[in-house]
C-alpha positions in Angstrom: -0.2 -0.3 -0.2 1.2 3.4 -1.0 -0.2 7.0 -0.3 1.7 10.0 -1.7 0.8 13.3 -0.6 1.5 16.2 -3.1 0.7 20.0 -3.4 2.6 21.2 -0.6 4.4 24.9 -0.3 5.0 28.0 0.7 1.8 30.1 0.6 1.4 33.8 1.8 -1.6 34.1 4.3 -4.7 34.3 3.2 -3.6 32.0 0.0 -4.9 29.0 -1.1 -3.3 25.6 -1.5 -5.0 21.8 -2.7 -3.3 18.6 -1.7 -3.6 15.6 -3.5 -3.4 12.0 -2.2 -2.9 9.3 -4.3 -3.5 5.9 -3.5 -1.9 2.5 -4.5 -1.9 -0.9 -3.2 -6.0 -0.8 -2.2 -8.8 -1.2 -2.7 -9.9 2.7 -2.3 -13.7 3.0 -2.6 -13.5 0.4 1.0 -11.5 3.2 2.6 -12.3 6.3 4.8 -9.9 8.7 4.0 -8.5 11.6 6.3 -5.8 14.4 6.1 -3.8 15.3 9.3 -1.2 17.8 10.2 1.6 18.4 12.6 3.1 21.2 13.5 6.8 21.3 15.0 6.6 20.6 18.6 2.8 19.5 18.1 1.2 16.4 18.5 -0.5 15.5 15.0 -4.3 16.3 15.1 -6.9 15.5 12.3 -7.9 18.0 10.1 -10.8 16.4 8.0 -12.3 13.4 7.5 -14.1 11.7 4.3 -16.1 8.4 4.4 -15.6 5.5 2.0 -18.3 6.6 -0.3 -17.7 10.6 -0.1 -21.2 11.3 1.3 -20.0 12.6 4.9 -17.2 14.7 5.7 -16.1 16.2 9.1 -13.9 18.6 10.1 -11.8 20.4 12.9 -13.1 23.4 14.4 -10.0 25.4 13.5 -10.6 24.5 9.5 -14.3 24.7 9.4 -15.5 27.0 6.5 -12.1 26.9 5.0 -11.1 23.6 4.2 -13.1 21.2 2.2 -12.0 17.7 1.7 -13.6 15.5 -1.4 -12.4 12.3 -2.9 -12.5 10.8 -6.5 -12.7 6.8 -5.9 -12.4 6.8 -9.9 -8.8 8.0 -9.2 -8.2 6.4 -6.1 -7.5 10.1 -4.5 -8.6 12.5 -2.0 -7.7 16.2 -2.0 -7.8 18.9 0.7 -8.4 22.4 -0.8 -7.6 25.2 1.7 -8.5 28.4 1.2 -7.8 31.7 3.8 -4.9 30.2 5.0 -3.4 31.5 8.0 0.2 31.4 9.8 -1.0 28.7 12.1 -2.1 26.2 9.6 1.6 25.7 8.6 2.5 22.0 9.5 3.4 18.6 7.7 0.2 17.7 6.3 -0.4 13.6 6.0 -3.0 11.7 4.4 -4.6 8.1 6.1 -6.5 5.5 4.9 -8.6 3.0 7.3 -10.3 0.1 6.2 -14.4 0.3 6.9 -14.1 -3.1 7.3 -11.2 -3.9 9.1 -9.6 -0.9 11.1 -5.9 -2.3 11.4 -5.6 -1.8 7.6 -4.6 1.8 8.8 -2.1 3.4 6.1 -0.3 6.9 6.1 1.4 9.0 3.6 4.9 10.3 4.1 3.5 14.1 4.2 3.8 17.2 2.4 5.2 20.6 4.1 2.8 23.6 4.2 4.1 26.8 5.4 1.9 30.1 5.6 4.3 32.9 5.8 4.5 36.4 4.0 
């Protein structure tokens, strides 16, 4: 199983980025997908989650109204559209996949750095 994130980078406050996570080696439509982030000196935190069918989403309070998670099961991909970025959004962002029936089938990507700074 491989999860590969892309789309991170340096952006000014108020700007936007779109993260992508491509999955291989698993039956993507059976997995709940989520994005997490970890800032220096802080614990990893859940940012957004989307169910396997793509019909239900949930967000951390800190990103509600600014971030949108989506998925394309035909492309084995999950996305995170991030708008109105703030310096406190700076972190390494990780993609996670958890099988709906076997929760021990739990996989992580290598992460992509997002830096929000002027």
